[in-house]
C-alpha positions as CSV (number, residue, x, y, z in Angstrom):
1,M,51.1,-41.0,-144.7
2,K,53.9,-39.7,-142.5
3,K,57.1,-38.2,-143.9
4,I,60.4,-39.9,-143.0
5,E,63.7,-38.1,-142.9
6,I,66.8,-40.1,-143.4
7,V,69.9,-38.9,-141.6
8,K,73.5,-40.1,-141.4
9,A,75.0,-41.6,-138.3
10,N,77.3,-38.7,-137.7
11,E,74.3,-36.2,-137.8
12,V,72.7,-37.9,-134.8
13,E,73.3,-36.4,-131.4
14,I,73.9,-39.1,-128.7
15,E,73.3,-38.4,-125.0
16,P,73.5,-40.8,-122.1
17,F,70.2,-42.2,-120.7
18,L,69.5,-40.8,-117.3
19,L,66.6,-42.4,-115.5
20,S,66.1,-39.2,-113.4
21,D,65.0,-37.4,-116.6
22,F,62.0,-39.7,-116.7
23,T,61.0,-39.9,-113.1
24,Q,59.1,-37.5,-110.9
25,H,61.0,-35.9,-108.0
26,K,59.6,-36.3,-104.6
27,A,58.7,-32.7,-103.7
28,A,57.4,-33.6,-100.3
29,H,60.9,-34.0,-98.8
30,S,62.3,-30.9,-100.3
31,M,59.3,-28.8,-99.2
32,M,59.2,-30.3,-95.7
33,K,59.4,-27.7,-93.0
34,K,59.7,-28.1,-89.2
35,V,56.5,-27.0,-87.4
36,T,57.1,-24.8,-84.3
37,K,54.9,-24.1,-81.3
38,K,55.3,-20.4,-82.0
39,E,53.9,-20.7,-85.5
40,L,51.0,-22.8,-84.3
41,K,50.2,-20.3,-81.6
42,H,50.4,-17.4,-84.1
43,L,48.1,-19.3,-86.5
44,A,45.6,-20.1,-83.8
45,D,45.6,-16.4,-82.7
46,N,45.0,-15.3,-86.3
47,L,42.1,-17.8,-86.7
48,G,40.6,-16.7,-83.3
49,L,41.0,-20.1,-81.7
50,V,41.2,-20.7,-78.0
51,Y,44.0,-23.1,-77.1
52,D,46.3,-24.3,-74.3
53,D,49.9,-25.7,-74.3
54,A,48.7,-29.3,-74.3
55,Q,46.7,-28.7,-77.5
56,I,49.7,-27.0,-79.1
57,V,52.0,-29.9,-78.2
58,F,49.5,-32.4,-79.5
59,T,49.0,-30.5,-82.8
60,K,52.8,-30.1,-83.3
61,K,53.3,-33.9,-82.9
62,L,50.4,-34.7,-85.2
63,L,51.5,-32.3,-88.0
64,S,55.1,-33.4,-87.7
65,A,54.1,-37.1,-88.1
66,Y,51.9,-36.2,-91.0
67,L,54.6,-34.3,-92.8
68,L,57.1,-37.2,-92.3
69,G,54.5,-39.6,-93.8
70,K,54.3,-41.8,-90.8
């Protein structure tokens, strides 16, 4: 059996209902970062990948579209 505590109306704290308190925030937009060719070239160099400018441009477009959710 559960215990019940009876309180008076003036003892109850009332706060407004905010829907944002019960919903998840979309972190994807706040974390979104612009992808640059310089970063992609640096990453490819660190991974030891061979690339040319056409591949870097294609990769930049592909990653940007992915991050925007298109």
